[in-house]
Backbone bond lengths (Angstrom), bond angles and torsions (degrees), N, CA, C in turn:
res aa  C-N    CA-C-N  psi(-1)  N-CA   C-N-CA  omega(-1)  CA-C   N-CA-C  phi
1 M - - - 1.443 - - 1.535 108.25 -
2 T 1.283 115.73 107.84 1.469 120.88 -179.81 1.518 109.65 -104.22
3 L 1.288 113.91 151.58 1.460 120.36 178.93 1.525 109.28 -91.37
4 P 1.312 116.52 149.69 1.468 118.57 175.18 1.532 110.13 -62.86
5 I 1.308 116.95 153.64 1.456 122.21 -175.70 1.530 111.52 -60.64
6 W 1.327 117.63 -32.60 1.466 119.71 -177.84 1.523 111.52 -66.67
7 M 1.332 117.27 -25.38 1.461 120.58 177.77 1.528 110.56 -66.91
8 Y 1.319 116.94 -37.27 1.464 120.08 176.53 1.530 110.64 -63.39
9 F 1.325 116.30 -39.46 1.462 120.14 177.37 1.525 111.64 -65.78
10 V 1.313 117.00 -37.66 1.464 120.67 178.26 1.528 110.11 -64.57
11 V 1.320 116.89 -46.51 1.463 120.89 179.72 1.534 110.22 -63.52
12 A 1.324 116.74 -42.88 1.472 120.04 178.03 1.525 110.00 -62.99
13 G 1.316 117.91 -38.21 1.464 121.43 177.70 1.518 112.19 -64.87
14 I 1.318 116.70 -38.40 1.466 120.65 177.86 1.521 110.27 -63.80
15 F 1.325 116.84 -45.10 1.465 120.07 178.81 1.532 111.61 -65.16
16 A 1.321 116.86 -41.12 1.464 120.04 178.50 1.526 110.50 -63.69
17 S 1.316 116.86 -40.49 1.460 121.36 178.98 1.528 111.00 -64.36
18 A 1.312 116.55 -43.19 1.463 120.46 178.81 1.530 110.55 -63.59
19 F 1.309 117.31 -41.78 1.460 121.48 178.75 1.528 110.81 -62.21
20 M 1.318 117.24 -45.92 1.462 121.07 -179.34 1.526 111.08 -66.13
21 T 1.331 117.32 -34.95 1.464 120.53 178.12 1.522 110.65 -64.21
22 V 1.318 116.47 -45.95 1.465 120.53 179.11 1.525 110.47 -64.66
23 K 1.304 117.10 -42.55 1.465 121.63 -179.86 1.526 111.35 -62.23
24 S 1.331 117.40 -46.47 1.461 119.70 -178.97 1.528 111.56 -69.22
25 A 1.325 117.78 -32.67 1.466 120.45 177.16 1.529 110.39 -64.95
26 K 1.317 117.69 -40.07 1.464 120.93 177.67 1.523 110.67 -64.84
27 E 1.326 116.81 -42.67 1.458 120.58 179.62 1.528 110.98 -63.84
28 E 1.331 116.87 -43.20 1.461 120.66 178.70 1.529 110.96 -62.50
29 K 1.317 116.98 -41.56 1.469 120.61 179.10 1.518 110.46 -62.81
30 K 1.326 117.08 -41.41 1.457 120.96 179.08 1.531 110.35 -62.56
31 I 1.314 117.26 -46.08 1.464 121.53 179.63 1.525 110.30 -63.18
32 E 1.323 116.32 -42.94 1.465 120.41 179.89 1.527 111.15 -64.46
33 D 1.321 117.74 -41.07 1.467 121.33 178.37 1.525 111.10 -63.26
34 E 1.342 116.47 -40.76 1.464 120.10 177.93 1.528 110.26 -63.54
35 W 1.318 117.09 -41.81 1.463 120.84 179.74 1.529 110.90 -64.67
36 I 1.323 116.65 -43.29 1.467 120.78 179.24 1.528 109.97 -62.66
37 E 1.330 117.22 -41.88 1.458 120.55 179.34 1.529 110.73 -63.47
38 K 1.320 116.80 -42.07 1.465 120.68 179.42 1.524 110.68 -63.68
39 E 1.323 117.05 -44.74 1.459 120.50 178.80 1.525 111.20 -64.65
40 G 1.310 117.34 -35.59 1.463 121.30 176.90 1.517 111.23 -64.15
41 E 1.320 116.28 -40.67 1.464 119.89 177.71 1.526 111.06 -64.03
42 V 1.333 117.20 -39.81 1.461 121.12 177.55 1.523 109.57 -62.83
43 Y 1.309 116.94 -44.29 1.469 121.43 -179.98 1.532 110.90 -61.67
44 I 1.319 116.43 -45.16 1.463 120.20 -179.37 1.529 110.46 -65.49
45 S 1.323 117.67 -39.88 1.470 119.07 179.19 1.528 110.21 -65.27
46 R 1.326 118.41 -36.99 1.463 120.79 176.49 1.527 110.70 -65.71
47 M 1.327 116.99 -37.89 1.465 119.77 177.26 1.522 110.63 -62.96
48 H 1.337 116.96 -42.63 1.460 120.41 179.11 1.535 110.86 -64.70
49 E 1.326 116.52 -40.74 1.466 119.93 178.65 1.524 110.90 -63.46
50 E 1.323 116.23 -42.92 1.465 120.31 179.26 1.530 110.73 -65.05
51 K 1.308 116.17 -40.97 1.464 120.42 178.76 1.526 110.43 -63.08
52 E 1.324 116.11 -42.50 1.460 120.52 178.90 1.534 110.93 -66.29
53 R 1.318 116.74 -39.55 1.466 120.77 178.93 1.529 110.24 -64.15
54 R 1.298 117.99 -42.26 1.468 121.41 178.51 1.525 111.40 -66.44
55 R 1.326 115.50 -35.74 1.463 119.64 179.72 1.533 110.42 -66.39
56 Q 1.342 117.09 -36.27 1.455 121.01 -179.94 1.521 112.16 -69.10
57 F 1.322 118.22 -34.13 1.466 121.99 -177.84 1.527 113.22 -82.35
58 S 1.319 117.17 -16.78 1.464 117.03 -178.03 1.501 113.04 -98.25
């Protein structure tokens, strides 16, 4: 019992789609982590500036 050739293409397409989904999810996570880290650095630098400003006024 052999499958029609188009069934092999469908199965290959499913695997290719799953691979691309996993790949793009990893890339998105990496980009999101970089953005979160950058925003965290901005927040920390603002905290240091505020702390320094308060130290100068007291």
